[in-house]
VOPAGU-2260 file (C-alpha; in pm, 1 decimal, decimal comma):
REM VOPAGU-2260
SITE   aa  ch    i         X         Y         Z
SITE  MET   A    0   10971,3    9689,8    9230,6
SITE  THR   A    1   10908,2    9796,9    9588,5
SITE  ALA   A    2   10682,4   10061,2    9732,1
SITE  GLY   A    3   10893,0   10183,2   10023,4
SITE  ASN   A    4   10928,1   10132,5   10396,5
SITE  SER   A    5   10649,5    9988,4   10610,4
SITE  SER   A    6   10543,8   10323,4   10761,7
SITE  SER   A    7   10449,1   10447,9   10413,3
SITE  ILE   A    8   10239,7   10140,4   10330,7
SITE  ALA   A    9    9863,8   10162,2   10389,4
SITE  ILE   A   10    9782,5    9809,9   10266,2
SITE  LYS   A   11   10010,7    9507,7   10253,8
SITE  VAL   A   12    9897,8    9175,0   10110,4
SITE  SER   A   13   10116,2    8867,0   10151,4
SITE  ASP   A   14   10072,6    8534,0    9968,6
SITE  LEU   A   15    9692,2    8562,9    9949,9
SITE  ARG   A   16    9518,1    8248,3    9827,3
SITE  ARG   A   17    9154,4    8166,5    9760,4
SITE  ARG   A   18    8987,6    7868,2    9595,9
SITE  PHE   A   19    8625,8    7828,1    9483,0
SITE  GLY   A   20    8561,6    7457,6    9445,3
SITE  ALA   A   21    8816,3    7318,7    9201,4
SITE  GLN   A   22    8918,4    7664,7    9076,1
SITE  GLN   A   23    9217,1    7833,2    9239,1
SITE  VAL   A   24    9142,4    8202,9    9177,9
SITE  LEU   A   25    9406,5    8372,0    9394,1
SITE  ARG   A   26    9740,3    8191,9    9376,6
SITE  GLY   A   27    9962,7    8379,5    9616,8
SITE  VAL   A   28    9893,1    8749,8    9563,9
SITE  ASN   A   29   10147,9    8996,3    9700,5
SITE  LEU   A   30   10085,4    9370,4    9688,6
SITE  GLU   A   31   10184,3    9686,5    9872,5
SITE  CYS   A   32    9973,1   10000,5    9834,2
SITE  PRO   A   33   10151,6   10317,4    9948,1
SITE  ARG   A   34    9964,9   10561,0   10167,1
SITE  ALA   A   35    9795,2   10854,7    9989,4
SITE  GLN   A   36    9861,2   10717,6    9640,7
SITE  VAL   A   37    9638,7   10575,5    9366,5
SITE  THR   A   38    9710,1   10208,5    9296,6
SITE  THR   A   39    9523,2   10068,9    8997,2
SITE  ILE   A   40    9481,9    9695,1    8943,0
SITE  VAL   A   41    9448,2    9586,4    8580,1
SITE  GLY   A   42    9442,5    9251,2    8406,1
SITE  PRO   A   43    9248,8    9028,4    8166,9
SITE  SER   A   44    8888,0    8940,0    8230,1
SITE  GLY   A   45    8853,6    8654,4    8476,6
SITE  CYS   A   46    9199,7    8689,7    8630,9
SITE  GLY   A   47    9064,2    8749,2    8983,6
SITE  LYS   A   48    9071,8    9129,1    9017,4
SITE  THR   A   49    8726,1    9168,4    9169,8
SITE  VAL   A   50    8770,4    8863,9    9393,7
SITE  PHE   A   51    9092,8    9017,3    9521,2
SITE  LEU   A   52    8922,4    9351,2    9585,6
SITE  LYS   A   53    8647,9    9174,2    9781,8
SITE  HIS   A   54    8920,6    9043,7   10013,4
SITE  LEU   A   55    9055,3    9395,6   10061,7
SITE  THR   A   56    8706,1    9519,4   10148,4
SITE  LEU   A   57    8672,9    9225,9   10391,2
SITE  LEU   A   58    8371,9    9080,4   10212,3
SITE  LEU   A   59    8565,0    8755,9   10156,6
SITE  ARG   A   60    8816,8    8572,5   10371,2
SITE  PRO   A   61    9123,4    8408,8   10220,4
SITE  ASP   A   62    9214,6    8042,6   10248,5
SITE  ALA   A   63    9571,2    8148,9   10330,0
SITE  GLY   A   64    9784,5    8460,6   10343,4
SITE  ARG   A   65    9765,5    8794,3   10523,8
SITE  ILE   A   66    9613,6    9137,9   10471,9
SITE  VAL   A   67    9746,5    9424,5   10682,1
SITE  ILE   A   68    9556,0    9754,8   10668,1
SITE  ASN   A   69    9705,0   10059,3   10839,3
SITE  GLY   A   70    9925,5    9831,5   11047,0
SITE  ILE   A   71    9644,4    9596,0   11155,7
SITE  ASP   A   72    9640,0    9232,2   11046,1
SITE  VAL   A   73    9274,8    9202,4   10945,2
SITE  THR   A   74    9287,1    8845,7   10817,7
SITE  GLY   A   75    9129,4    8687,1   11124,1
SITE  LEU   A   76    8934,6    8979,9   11267,3
SITE  ARG   A   77    8569,4    8943,8   11361,5
SITE  GLY   A   78    8294,1    9141,6   11529,7
SITE  ARG   A   79    8367,3    9491,6   11653,7
SITE  ALA   A   80    8735,0    9475,6   11562,0
SITE  LEU   A   81    8642,1    9397,0   11201,5
SITE  ASN   A   82    8381,1    9674,4   11190,0
SITE  SER   A   83    8634,3    9920,7   11329,3
SITE  VAL   A   84    8866,3    9853,6   11035,2
SITE  ARG   A   85    8578,6    9872,8   10786,8
SITE  GLU   A   86    8505,6   10225,0   10908,8
SITE  GLN   A   87    8843,8   10328,5   10770,7
SITE  PHE   A   88    8744,5   10274,5   10408,3
SITE  GLY   A   89    8477,1   10365,2   10158,4
SITE  VAL   A   90    8374,2   10148,4    9863,4
SITE  LEU   A   91    8239,3   10241,7    9522,4
SITE  PHE   A   92    8087,4    9921,9    9388,1
SITE  GLN   A   93    8068,3    9833,5    9021,9
SITE  GLY   A   94    7747,5    9988,4    8889,5
SITE  GLY   A   95    7720,5   10227,7    9185,9
SITE  ALA   A   96    7462,4   10019,6    9380,4
SITE  LEU   A   97    7235,6   10315,3    9454,1
SITE  PHE   A   98    6890,3   10251,1    9600,6
SITE  ASP   A   99    6634,2   10331,8    9329,5
SITE  SER   A  100    6363,4   10418,2    9584,6
SITE  LEU   A  101    6577,4   10679,9    9761,6
SITE  THR   A  102    6674,1   11025,6    9643,2
SITE  VAL   A  103    7038,2   11110,6    9580,5
SITE  PHE   A  104    7045,1   11289,3    9916,7
SITE  GLU   A  105    6896,0   10988,4   10095,5
SITE  ASN   A  106    7138,7   10750,6    9922,7
SITE  VAL   A  107    7438,8   10951,7   10036,4
SITE  ALA   A  108    7296,1   10997,3   10386,6
SITE  PHE   A  109    7210,8   10629,1   10427,5
SITE  PRO   A  110    7533,6   10517,9   10604,5
SITE  LEU   A  111    7507,5   10805,9   10852,9
SITE  VAL   A  112    7140,3   10739,0   10924,6
SITE  GLU   A  113    7200,8   10367,0   10975,9
SITE  LYS   A  114    7530,3   10369,6   11164,4
SITE  THR   A  115    7564,4   10698,3   11354,5
SITE  ARG   A  116    7376,2   10912,7   11602,9
SITE  MET   A  117    7427,0   11233,5   11410,1
SITE  THR   A  118    7142,9   11486,3   11414,7
SITE  ARG   A  119    6943,9   11565,1   11101,2
SITE  GLY   A  120    7123,2   11897,3   11075,2
SITE  GLN   A  121    7464,8   11734,6   11100,8
SITE  ILE   A  122    7370,7   11476,1   10838,4
SITE  ARG   A  123    7239,4   11744,6   10602,9
SITE  THR   A  124    7559,8   11945,0   10635,3
SITE  ALA   A  125    7776,7   11637,0   10572,7
SITE  VAL   A  126    7574,6   11522,6   10271,2
SITE  GLU   A  127    7565,0   11866,0   10109,8
SITE  GLU   A  128    7941,7   11896,7   10156,1
SITE  LYS   A  129    8009,0   11565,6    9981,8
SITE  LEU   A  130    7759,5   11633,2    9701,6
SITE  ALA   A  131    7935,0   11962,7    9635,4
SITE  ALA   A  132    8273,2   11785,7    9639,4
SITE  VAL   A  133    8164,4   11554,4    9356,1
SITE  GLY   A  134    7989,4   11819,7    9149,9
SITE  LEU   A  135    7629,7   11738,0    9245,9
SITE  GLU   A  136    7539,6   12049,0    9440,6
SITE  GLY   A  137    7164,0   12105,2    9427,7
SITE  MET   A  138    7091,1   11754,9    9291,6
SITE  GLY   A  139    7000,5   11589,8    9621,3
SITE  GLN   A  140    6624,9   11566,6    9562,2
SITE  LYS   A  141    6660,2   11383,2    9230,8
SITE  PHE   A  142    6612,4   11006,2    9212,3
SITE  PRO   A  143    6882,5   10789,9    9048,8
SITE  SER   A  144    6654,4   10729,5    8748,1
SITE  GLU   A  145    6633,6   11105,6    8691,5
SITE  ILE   A  146    7007,1   11165,8    8652,0
SITE  SER   A  147    7269,0   11049,7    8401,5
SITE  GLY   A  148    7497,1   10750,1    8443,7
SITE  GLY   A  149    7789,5   10979,6    8515,9
SITE  MET   A  150    7593,0   11159,9    8785,4
SITE  GLN   A  151    7496,1   10826,1    8938,8
SITE  LYS   A  152    7867,0   10741,4    8967,6
SITE  ARG   A  153    7926,4   11076,0    9136,6
SITE  ALA   A  154    7645,0   11010,9    9383,3
SITE  ALA   A  155    7787,2   10668,1    9464,1
SITE  LEU   A  156    8128,5   10826,6    9518,0
SITE  ALA   A  157    7975,6   11084,7    9754,4
SITE  ARG   A  158    7820,7   10800,4    9954,6
SITE  ALA   A  159    8155,4   10619,8    9970,8
SITE  LEU   A  160    8312,5   10937,2   10111,8
SITE  ILE   A  161    8036,8   11029,8   10356,1
SITE  HIS   A  162    8206,6   10893,4   10668,7
SITE  ASN   A  163    8545,3   11045,1   10580,8
SITE  PRO   A  164    8744,6   10726,3   10512,3
SITE  ASN   A  165    9120,5   10725,7   10465,6
SITE  ILE   A  166    9107,8   10441,7   10209,5
SITE  LEU   A  167    8884,9   10434,7    9902,1
SITE  TYR   A  168    8820,8   10114,9    9704,2
SITE  LEU   A  169    8681,8   10147,9    9351,0
SITE  ASP   A  170    8556,0    9850,2    9150,0
SITE  GLU   A  171    8538,1    9935,2    8776,9
SITE  PRO   A  172    8407,2   10287,9    8850,8
SITE  THR   A  173    8342,9   10379,3    8485,7
SITE  THR   A  174    8150,6   10069,7    8375,7
SITE  GLY   A  175    7874,2   10163,8    8133,1
SITE  LEU   A  176    7996,7   10517,1    8065,2
SITE  ASP   A  177    8089,5   10667,2    7728,5
SITE  PRO   A  178    8449,4   10790,2    7676,5
SITE  THR   A  179    8368,9   11153,1    7762,6
SITE  ARG   A  180    8205,8   11066,8    8094,9
SITE  THR   A  181    8478,9   10810,5    8164,3
SITE  GLY   A  182    8743,4   11081,1    8140,5
SITE  ALA   A  183    8541,5   11308,4    8367,9
SITE  ILE   A  184    8509,3   11036,8    8633,2
SITE  HIS   A  185    8881,8   10963,8    8611,8
SITE  GLN   A  186    8960,1   11329,0    8678,9
SITE  LEU   A  187    8708,8   11337,4    8964,3
SITE  ILE   A  188    8877,6   11034,7    9123,3
SITE  ARG   A  189    9216,8   11204,6    9104,3
SITE  GLN   A  190    9079,8   11532,6    9239,6
SITE  THR   A  191    8902,0   11349,7    9523,6
SITE  HIS   A  192    9219,9   11160,7    9608,3
SITE  GLU   A  193    9417,5   11483,8    9626,6
SITE  ARG   A  194    9152,8   11683,2    9812,9
SITE  PHE   A  195    9100,3   11428,8   10089,0
SITE  GLY   A  196    9448,2   11272,2   10094,8
SITE  LEU   A  197    9306,7   10926,6   10028,8
SITE  THR   A  198    9477,7   10597,0    9965,3
SITE  VAL   A  199    9294,8   10472,3    9654,9
SITE  VAL   A  200    9287,4   10114,3    9528,3
SITE  MET   A  201    9101,3   10078,6    9200,9
SITE  VAL   A  202    9017,6    9790,5    8970,8
SITE  SER   A  203    8982,0    9923,8    8617,4
SITE  HIS   A  204    8943,2    9807,0    8258,2
SITE  ASP   A  205    9019,7   10153,4    8117,7
SITE  VAL   A  206    9367,3   10072,8    7989,2
SITE  PRO   A  207    9579,2   10269,3    7917,8
SITE  GLN   A  208    9367,3   10580,0    7993,1
SITE  VAL   A  209    9359,6   10510,6    8366,7
SITE  PHE   A  210    9740,2   10523,4    8382,8
SITE  GLU   A  211    9718,8   10902,9    8360,4
SITE  ILE   A  212    9557,2   10933,4    8705,2
SITE  SER   A  213    9743,3   10645,2    8874,5
SITE  ASP   A  214   10059,3   10654,4    9082,6
SITE  ARG   A  215   10112,1   10279,7    9066,8
SITE  ILE   A  216    9993,0    9991,3    8850,3
SITE  ALA   A  217    9950,4    9628,7    8954,9
SITE  PHE   A  218    9905,6    9385,9    8665,0
SITE  MET   A  219    9720,7    9071,6    8767,2
SITE  HIS   A  220    9770,7    8752,3    8568,5
SITE  GLU   A  221    9694,2    8388,8    8654,2
SITE  GLY   A  222    9589,0    8479,5    9007,4
SITE  ARG   A  223    9908,7    8668,0    9094,0
SITE  MET   A  224   10047,1    9018,8    9059,3
SITE  ALA   A  225   10279,4    8969,8    8764,2
SITE  LEU   A  226   10392,9    9334,2    8772,0
SITE  ASN   A  227   10366,4    9601,3    9040,3
SITE  GLY   A  228   10528,7    9941,3    9049,1
SITE  THR   A  229   10506,6   10299,0    8931,8
SITE  VAL   A  230   10335,1   10359,3    8601,0
SITE  ALA   A  231   10677,2   10408,7    8439,5
SITE  ASP   A  232   10814,1   10089,5    8598,1
SITE  VAL   A  233   10530,0    9877,1    8468,4
SITE  THR   A  234   10491,6   10026,7    8121,5
SITE  GLN   A  235   10866,9   10007,5    8058,4
SITE  ALA   A  236   10907,2    9652,5    8193,0
SITE  ARG   A  237   10881,3    9495,9    7845,4
SITE  ASP   A  238   10688,0    9205,2    7989,4
SITE  PRO   A  239   10544,7    9006,6    7693,9
SITE  VAL   A  240   10224,1    8904,8    7874,2
SITE  PHE   A  241   10155,8    9264,5    7978,5
SITE  GLU   A  242   10231,2    9388,5    7628,4
SITE  ARG   A  243    9983,0    9137,9    7480,7
SITE  PHE   A  244    9725,5    9253,7    7733,8
SITE  LEU   A  245    9779,3    9618,2    7637,9
SITE  ALA   A  246    9757,6    9533,3    7268,0
SITE  GLY   A  247    9429,7    9350,6    7323,2
SITE  ARG   A  248    9278,3    9638,6    7519,5
SITE  ALA   A  249    9390,6    9902,7    7270,7
SITE  SER   A  250    9258,6    9712,2    6967,7
SITE  GLY   A  251    8945,4    9576,0    7132,6
SITE  ASP   A  252    9058,0    9233,3    7012,4
SITE  GLU   A  253    8830,3    8993,3    7197,5
SITE  GLU   A  254    9031,5    8693,2    7076,6
SITE  LEU   A  255    9340,4    8821,9    7255,7
SITE  MET   A  256    9136,1    8887,7    7568,3
SITE  ALA   A  257    8975,8    8543,5    7550,8
SITE  ALA   A  258    9318,0    8382,4    7518,3
SITE  GLU   A  259    9438,4    8563,6    7828,3
SITE  LYS   A  260    9127,8    8455,2    8016,3
SITE  ALA   A  261    9179,3    8094,9    7912,6
SITE  GLU   A  262    9536,2    8107,4    8042,3
SITE  THR   A  263    9408,1    8189,2    8390,6
SITE  ARG   A  264    9223,4    7856,3    8397,1
SITE  VAL   A  265    9530,4    7642,5    8329,0
């Protein structure tokens, strides 16, 4: 299952490996994420999804392997060169990571205040534009504690978009939300992707619901991408491990999930 020629690939990961003490978490991960598509990474709890995403966001460095983002090998970058690449992406962290002491407006404005020389008027215009884009128009003066969990996710998404990235990383963006709000956030992610032409890489536990808004699925198992392709490619692969994973998610069977997690430690 291939994603296409190199000019269409926004992110290419080759044989990525990472160990924490005696535990080998990433065991040679390979992945290609096509430009302007939504690639969703799924897999059992503890398989290394979030650790892998932290490498893509350049928060962690691999022990071996390569990460190429928009044609730049970022694996060994440091200093200004590293920061220049980081400016190309936005990140929505698990839980949103909003500052409780700041208003929604101030949360979204924070990256511009800290890292640019934009005027107050320019910042206000940019923030109001992004708040409107995520359905929070007129909510800027509220504090995170004064809005719903779904609205907090929207505010965090607005902050991730504030510097107009071309890549958006999402780590479990619907954690803690009920099914209705989960569906609304999924649709917002797809609409945001289409509106801004973003390359989206998302880690999600919302299986199989998240397949509806994804272009590609990467199934992570035992520290590797066991499957990677279009939604149709992956769901029709008849891979027994993937089918057990789907059955466990659909039934909420924690024993199945625990068994999958235990397999990653072998």
